[in-house]
C-alpha positions as CSV (number, residue, x, y, z in Angstrom):
1,M,120.8,121.4,47.5
2,S,124.0,121.8,49.5
3,Q,124.1,122.2,53.3
4,S,125.2,125.8,53.0
5,E,122.3,126.7,50.7
6,M,119.9,125.0,53.1
7,D,121.3,127.0,56.0
8,A,121.0,130.2,54.1
9,Q,117.2,129.6,53.6
10,E,116.7,129.1,57.4
11,P,115.5,132.0,59.4
12,W,118.3,133.9,61.2
13,S,116.9,133.2,64.6
14,I,117.0,129.4,64.0
15,R,120.6,129.6,62.7
16,R,121.6,131.8,65.7
17,S,120.0,129.4,68.1
18,R,121.8,126.4,66.5
19,T,125.2,128.3,66.6
20,M,124.7,129.1,70.3
21,R,123.9,125.5,71.1
22,R,127.0,124.3,69.3
23,K,129.1,126.8,71.2
24,L,127.6,125.7,74.5
25,M,128.2,122.1,73.6
26,W,131.8,122.8,72.6
27,N,132.5,124.7,75.9
28,A,130.8,121.9,77.8
29,R,132.9,119.2,76.1
30,Q,136.1,121.1,77.1
31,Q,135.0,121.1,80.7
32,W,134.0,117.5,80.6
33,K,137.3,116.5,79.2
34,L,139.0,118.3,82.0
35,L,136.8,116.9,84.9
36,G,136.4,113.4,83.6
37,L,133.2,112.9,85.6
38,F,130.2,115.2,85.1
39,E,126.5,115.5,85.2
40,I,124.5,114.9,82.0
41,G,122.4,118.1,82.0
42,K,119.9,119.3,79.4
43,Q,122.6,120.7,77.2
44,H,124.5,117.4,77.0
45,E,124.3,115.3,73.8
46,F,123.4,112.2,75.9
47,Y,120.7,113.9,77.9
48,E,117.7,112.5,76.0
49,F,119.4,109.1,75.7
50,T,119.9,108.8,79.4
51,C,116.3,109.9,80.1
52,M,115.2,107.0,77.9
53,L,117.5,104.7,79.8
54,K,115.9,105.8,83.1
55,E,112.4,105.2,81.8
56,G,113.2,101.9,80.2
57,L,115.1,100.5,83.2
58,A,112.4,101.6,85.6
59,A,109.9,99.7,83.6
60,A,112.2,96.7,83.2
61,V,112.8,96.4,87.0
62,Q,109.1,96.9,87.6
63,N,108.4,93.9,85.4
64,S,110.7,91.9,87.7
65,I,108.9,93.2,90.8
66,D,105.5,92.3,89.3
67,N,106.8,88.9,88.1
68,P,109.3,87.7,90.8
69,P,111.9,85.2,89.7
70,P,111.5,81.5,90.6
71,N,113.5,80.0,93.4
72,E,115.0,77.6,91.0
73,L,116.1,79.0,87.6
74,A,115.4,76.9,84.5
75,E,117.2,77.0,81.1
76,A,114.4,79.1,79.7
77,D,115.1,81.8,82.2
78,F,118.6,82.3,80.7
79,K,117.2,82.7,77.2
80,M,114.2,84.9,78.1
81,E,113.8,88.2,76.3
82,V,111.2,90.8,77.4
83,N,110.3,93.7,75.0
84,Q,108.7,96.9,76.3
85,R,107.5,99.7,74.1
86,H,107.8,103.3,75.2
87,D,107.2,106.7,73.6
88,G,110.0,107.1,71.2
89,F,112.0,103.9,71.8
90,K,111.8,100.2,72.7
91,M,113.7,98.4,75.4
92,R,114.6,94.7,75.4
93,T,115.7,93.0,78.6
94,F,117.7,89.8,78.4
95,A,117.5,87.0,81.1
96,G,115.7,89.4,83.4
97,S,114.7,86.6,85.9
98,V,118.3,85.5,86.2
99,F,119.6,88.9,87.0
100,S,116.7,89.6,89.4
101,H,117.6,86.4,91.2
102,F,121.2,87.4,91.3
103,R,120.5,90.8,92.7
104,Q,118.5,89.2,95.5
105,R,121.5,87.0,96.3
106,L,123.5,90.2,96.6
107,G,121.2,91.4,99.3
108,M,119.8,94.1,97.0
109,T,116.0,94.8,96.8
110,E,114.4,95.5,93.4
111,K,113.0,98.7,94.7
112,E,116.4,100.2,95.8
113,Y,117.9,99.0,92.5
114,Q,115.0,100.7,90.6
115,L,115.3,103.9,92.6
116,S,119.0,104.2,91.9
117,L,118.6,103.6,88.2
118,S,115.6,105.9,87.7
119,S,116.1,108.6,90.4
120,K,115.5,112.3,89.5
121,G,119.2,112.9,89.9
122,L,121.1,113.3,86.6
123,Y,123.2,110.4,85.3
124,L,127.0,111.0,85.2
125,Q,129.3,110.4,82.3
126,F,132.8,109.2,82.9
127,I,135.3,110.1,80.2
128,S,138.4,108.0,80.8
129,N,141.8,107.7,79.2
130,S,140.8,104.2,78.1
131,K,141.1,103.2,74.4
132,S,137.6,101.7,74.6
133,K,135.0,103.2,72.3
134,A,132.2,102.4,74.7
135,D,130.1,105.1,76.5
136,F,130.3,105.0,80.3
137,F,127.5,106.2,82.6
138,L,127.0,106.2,86.3
139,T,123.8,106.5,88.3
140,N,123.6,109.8,90.2
141,D,124.6,108.0,93.5
142,K,127.6,106.5,91.7
143,R,126.5,103.0,92.8
144,F,125.9,101.4,89.4
145,F,127.8,101.6,86.1
146,L,126.2,101.5,82.7
147,K,128.4,100.7,79.8
148,T,127.5,100.3,76.1
149,Q,128.7,97.0,74.6
150,N,128.7,95.7,71.0
151,K,126.4,92.8,70.1
152,K,129.3,90.3,70.0
153,E,130.2,91.1,73.6
154,V,126.6,90.8,74.8
155,R,126.2,87.5,73.1
156,F,129.4,86.3,74.8
157,L,128.1,87.2,78.3
158,L,124.7,85.7,77.7
159,S,126.1,82.5,76.3
160,N,128.3,82.2,79.4
161,L,125.8,83.6,81.9
162,R,125.1,80.3,83.6
163,V,128.8,79.5,84.3
164,Y,129.4,83.1,85.4
165,M,126.6,82.7,88.0
166,E,127.9,79.3,89.0
167,H,131.3,80.7,89.6
168,L,130.0,83.5,91.8
169,E,127.8,81.1,93.7
170,K,130.8,78.8,94.3
171,Y,133.0,81.8,95.3
172,P,130.7,84.4,96.8
173,H,133.6,86.8,97.5
174,S,134.9,86.8,93.9
175,L,136.6,89.9,92.6
176,I,135.0,89.7,89.2
177,V,132.6,92.6,88.6
178,K,128.9,91.9,89.3
179,F,126.7,92.2,86.2
180,L,123.2,93.2,87.2
181,G,121.4,93.5,83.9
182,V,121.7,93.3,80.1
183,H,119.5,95.4,77.8
184,R,119.1,96.8,74.3
185,I,117.5,100.1,73.4
186,K,116.1,100.7,70.0
187,I,115.5,104.3,68.9
188,P,114.0,105.2,65.5
189,N,116.6,106.4,63.0
190,Q,119.4,105.8,65.5
191,G,119.6,102.0,65.4
192,K,120.2,99.7,68.4
193,K,122.4,100.1,71.4
194,Y,123.3,97.3,73.8
195,F,124.4,98.1,77.4
196,I,125.2,96.3,80.6
197,V,124.4,97.4,84.2
198,M,127.1,96.5,86.8
199,Q,128.1,97.4,90.3
200,S,130.7,100.1,90.4
201,V,134.0,98.8,91.8
202,F,134.9,102.3,93.0
203,Y,131.8,102.8,95.2
204,P,131.6,104.9,97.3
205,D,134.3,107.0,95.8
206,E,134.7,109.8,98.4
207,R,138.3,110.3,99.4
208,I,139.7,108.0,96.8
209,N,142.9,109.6,95.7
210,E,144.4,107.0,93.3
211,R,142.9,104.8,90.7
212,Y,144.7,102.2,88.6
213,D,143.9,99.9,85.7
214,I,146.3,97.0,85.9
215,K,147.0,94.4,83.2
216,G,150.3,93.0,84.4
217,C,152.4,94.2,81.4
218,Q,154.5,97.2,80.4
219,V,153.8,98.2,76.8
220,S,151.6,101.4,76.7
221,R,151.0,101.0,80.4
222,W,152.0,104.6,81.5
223,T,149.6,107.5,81.9
224,D,150.5,111.1,82.7
225,P,149.1,111.8,86.2
226,A,146.7,114.7,86.7
227,P,148.4,118.0,87.7
228,E,148.5,118.6,91.4
229,S,145.3,120.3,92.8
230,S,143.5,119.4,89.6
231,Q,140.0,117.9,89.8
232,E,140.7,115.8,86.7
233,I,140.1,112.1,87.3
234,V,142.8,110.0,85.7
235,V,143.0,106.2,85.8
236,L,146.7,105.3,86.1
237,K,148.3,102.2,84.8
238,D,150.9,99.5,85.6
239,L,154.0,101.6,85.3
240,N,152.5,104.3,87.4
241,F,152.1,101.8,90.2
242,E,155.8,100.7,90.3
243,G,157.4,101.1,93.7
244,K,154.0,100.9,95.4
245,Y,152.2,98.0,97.1
246,I,148.7,96.9,98.1
247,C,149.2,96.8,101.8
248,V,146.4,94.4,103.2
249,D,148.5,92.6,105.8
250,Q,146.7,89.4,106.9
251,Q,144.3,89.5,103.9
252,R,147.2,89.2,101.4
253,A,147.0,85.4,101.2
254,W,143.2,85.7,100.5
255,L,143.8,88.3,97.8
256,V,146.4,86.2,96.0
257,R,144.3,83.1,96.2
258,Q,141.2,84.8,94.9
259,M,143.1,86.2,92.0
260,E,144.2,82.7,91.1
261,I,140.7,81.4,91.3
262,D,139.1,84.2,89.2
263,S,141.9,84.3,86.6
264,Q,141.7,80.5,86.2
265,F,138.0,80.8,85.6
266,L,138.6,83.5,82.9
267,Q,141.2,81.4,81.4
268,R,138.6,78.6,80.9
269,L,136.4,81.1,79.2
270,N,139.4,81.7,76.8
271,V,139.5,85.5,77.5
272,L,142.3,88.0,77.9
273,D,142.9,91.7,78.2
274,Y,140.8,92.1,81.3
275,S,141.8,94.6,83.9
276,L,142.3,94.6,87.7
277,L,141.0,97.9,88.9
278,V,142.6,99.2,92.1
279,A,141.8,102.4,94.0
280,V,143.3,103.7,97.2
281,Q,141.5,105.6,100.0
282,P,143.5,106.6,103.1
283,L,141.8,105.5,106.4
284,H,141.1,107.9,109.2
285,V,142.5,107.0,112.6
286,D,139.0,106.2,113.9
287,E,138.3,103.9,110.9
288,R,141.5,101.9,111.6
289,M,140.5,101.4,115.2
290,K,137.0,100.4,114.3
291,S,138.0,97.8,111.8
292,Q,140.0,96.0,114.5
293,S,137.3,96.2,117.3
294,F,135.8,93.0,118.6
295,A,132.2,94.3,117.8
296,S,133.3,94.9,114.2
297,L,134.7,91.4,114.0
298,I,131.4,89.9,115.1
299,I,129.4,91.9,112.6
300,R,131.9,91.2,109.8
301,T,132.0,87.5,110.5
302,K,128.2,87.2,110.7
303,Q,128.1,89.1,107.3
304,S,130.7,86.8,105.8
305,V,129.4,83.4,107.0
306,N,125.6,83.7,106.9
307,G,124.0,82.6,103.5
308,S,122.8,85.4,101.3
309,S,123.9,88.0,103.8
310,S,127.4,87.2,103.0
311,L,126.9,89.2,99.8
312,S,125.1,92.1,101.3
313,F,126.1,95.1,103.3
314,S,125.1,94.9,107.0
315,V,124.6,98.2,108.8
316,P,126.7,98.1,112.0
317,G,124.4,97.7,115.0
318,I,123.6,95.6,118.1
319,V,124.1,91.8,117.9
320,E,120.9,90.0,118.9
321,E,121.0,88.6,122.4
322,E,120.5,85.0,121.5
323,S,122.7,85.0,118.4
324,A,125.8,82.9,118.1
325,V,128.4,83.7,115.4
326,L,131.7,82.4,114.3
327,V,134.7,84.7,114.7
328,S,138.0,84.0,113.1
329,E,141.2,85.6,114.4
330,M,144.9,85.2,113.9
331,V,146.6,83.4,116.8
332,C,149.3,85.7,118.1
333,G,152.8,84.9,116.8
334,T,151.6,82.2,114.4
335,E,150.2,81.8,110.9
336,Q,147.3,79.9,112.4
337,C,143.7,81.2,112.4
338,Q,141.4,80.3,115.3
339,V,137.6,80.0,114.9
340,R,135.4,80.7,117.9
341,E,131.7,80.6,118.5
342,V,130.7,83.7,120.3
343,H,127.7,84.2,122.6
344,P,127.2,87.5,124.4
345,G,129.4,87.5,127.4
346,R,130.7,83.9,127.1
347,P,133.2,83.2,124.2
348,I,133.7,79.5,123.8
349,P,136.9,78.3,121.9
350,L,135.9,75.7,119.3
351,Q,138.8,74.7,117.2
352,T,141.8,75.8,115.1
353,L,142.2,75.3,111.4
354,G,144.0,72.1,112.0
355,A,140.7,70.3,112.7
356,Q,138.4,70.6,109.8
357,S,134.7,71.2,110.6
358,S,132.0,71.1,107.9
359,V,131.3,74.9,108.2
360,E,135.0,75.8,108.2
361,S,135.7,73.4,105.3
362,K,133.0,75.0,103.2
363,L,134.3,78.5,104.0
364,Q,137.8,77.5,103.0
365,A,136.6,75.8,99.8
366,Q,134.7,79.0,98.9
367,N,137.8,81.2,99.8
368,R,135.7,83.5,101.9
369,R,137.1,86.3,104.0
370,L,136.0,88.7,106.7
371,L,134.1,91.3,104.8
372,P,134.4,94.9,105.9
373,S,131.5,96.7,107.5
374,F,131.3,99.1,104.6
375,K,129.3,99.7,101.5
376,N,130.3,97.5,98.5
377,P,132.1,95.0,100.7
378,L,132.8,92.5,98.0
379,H,135.2,94.9,96.3
380,V,136.7,96.6,99.4
381,I,139.7,95.4,101.4
382,D,140.8,97.3,104.4
383,G,144.5,97.4,105.2
384,P,146.3,98.8,108.2
385,E,146.6,102.3,106.7
386,A,144.3,102.4,103.6
387,R,141.2,101.0,102.1
388,Y,141.5,99.3,98.7
389,F,138.8,99.0,96.1
390,V,139.6,96.0,93.9
391,G,137.7,94.3,91.0
392,I,138.2,92.5,87.7
393,V,136.5,94.2,84.7
394,D,136.3,94.0,80.9
395,I,136.1,90.2,80.6
396,F,134.7,90.1,77.0
397,T,137.9,89.8,74.8
398,V,138.1,86.3,73.4
399,Y,141.4,84.9,72.2
400,G,140.2,84.2,68.7
401,F,141.9,84.3,65.2
402,R,142.3,88.1,65.2
403,K,143.9,88.2,68.6
404,K,146.3,85.5,67.7
405,L,147.3,87.5,64.6
406,E,147.7,90.5,66.9
407,Y,149.9,88.5,69.2
408,L,152.2,87.5,66.3
409,W,152.5,91.1,65.1
410,K,153.3,92.4,68.6
411,C,155.9,89.7,69.1
412,L,157.8,91.4,66.2
413,R,156.9,94.9,67.1
414,Y,157.7,94.7,70.8
415,R,160.4,92.0,70.9
416,G,161.4,91.2,74.4
417,Q,158.7,93.4,76.0
418,A,155.6,92.4,77.9
419,F,152.4,93.5,76.1
420,S,148.7,92.7,76.8
421,T,147.8,90.5,73.9
422,V,149.0,87.0,74.9
423,S,147.3,83.6,75.3
424,P,144.7,83.4,78.2
425,D,146.9,81.1,80.3
426,V,149.9,83.4,80.0
427,Y,147.7,86.4,80.7
428,A,146.2,84.8,83.8
429,R,149.6,83.8,85.3
430,R,151.1,87.2,84.6
431,L,148.3,89.1,86.3
432,C,148.4,86.8,89.3
433,H,152.2,87.3,89.5
434,W,151.7,91.0,89.5
435,V,149.3,90.8,92.4
436,E,151.7,88.5,94.3
437,S,154.7,90.8,93.8
438,H,152.8,94.1,94.5
439,S,151.0,93.1,97.7
440,V,152.2,92.9,101.2
């Protein structure tokens, strides 16, 4: 029996209801395409799926709460898989103890992570101008990003999870996106879907007025900007950024060096086609003054130097009376940085960078910086006039046989032009050069 014959046998009320629903979905899709970011309400095609995600993730995090990770991770923790059965679906969590341990190092409690992932607020879907076939979701507070990945990409991340964690431990202020969980959801008659939870680089996104996806090349790297006064969210590309600069003043040297460190790591993983996300948020006058205040420097230095708190967001407040912290500052008129131990009311000069102390040597080796007193500090850099959100994402494309063939084809197709598919060493050098030439 054909579909039209089956439809003819259905009661008129059922057909009318289905037609109305399709019309609502079509209208909603037009609005979603326009806005780029929208709530996944009951009429949305992903509503039931995101409800399952919330329930499954809440249970997965609860399992981590009930079974805290060990202080020292073992090889078995990286290979651990936990299956949980729910009404209508199954959820599998990969290396749960490893990610729970990592979230703790980031200064994040399991309860706040669980609350954000499973709050009553609706998930958001982001429809970007990316060529990726993945689905992108954000938690209602926009703090965490959920992205569907194929099985091959998930296997790549899990097989390199230990070296990824080691890199972030060695360089706590790395720009590489922070992965917080890997899961698989299995729904009857719909197959399996793998997805990754990560910190959103563009959090919090209030007042962000420009967003860029940078690859350091020119071919297909222009996007038409959104019309003026439009609410559409468009992520611009390399050619859109021409003539502009990331103005971070004294932190430029840190940014350039960290890009070198992170891109060299990705080169060792034999990956390419990753992106440097950059967003711009103008600073208010009071924010500019606050970032340069002495009290702010104390808080930022304490946050940047002290163990695990170097990765967390410290709420500005009163410094304890007996505390002593290291404050680094530029010596006027020189390229030199001076480090001072500060007690309330009696600053004591200690040394300059010419004399290496053990603490200072470690900070330099880890390429740490003064983190801003702001949410999401690992991906935020405050310049004199603007705040920049910067992070490296999409690190799963391996330079294998297919990519090598693609490179040969593009050499013929785009002779003399810079395109994204190149060897990992060339890709890393080119992106580093872009940062160096587009920052001041």
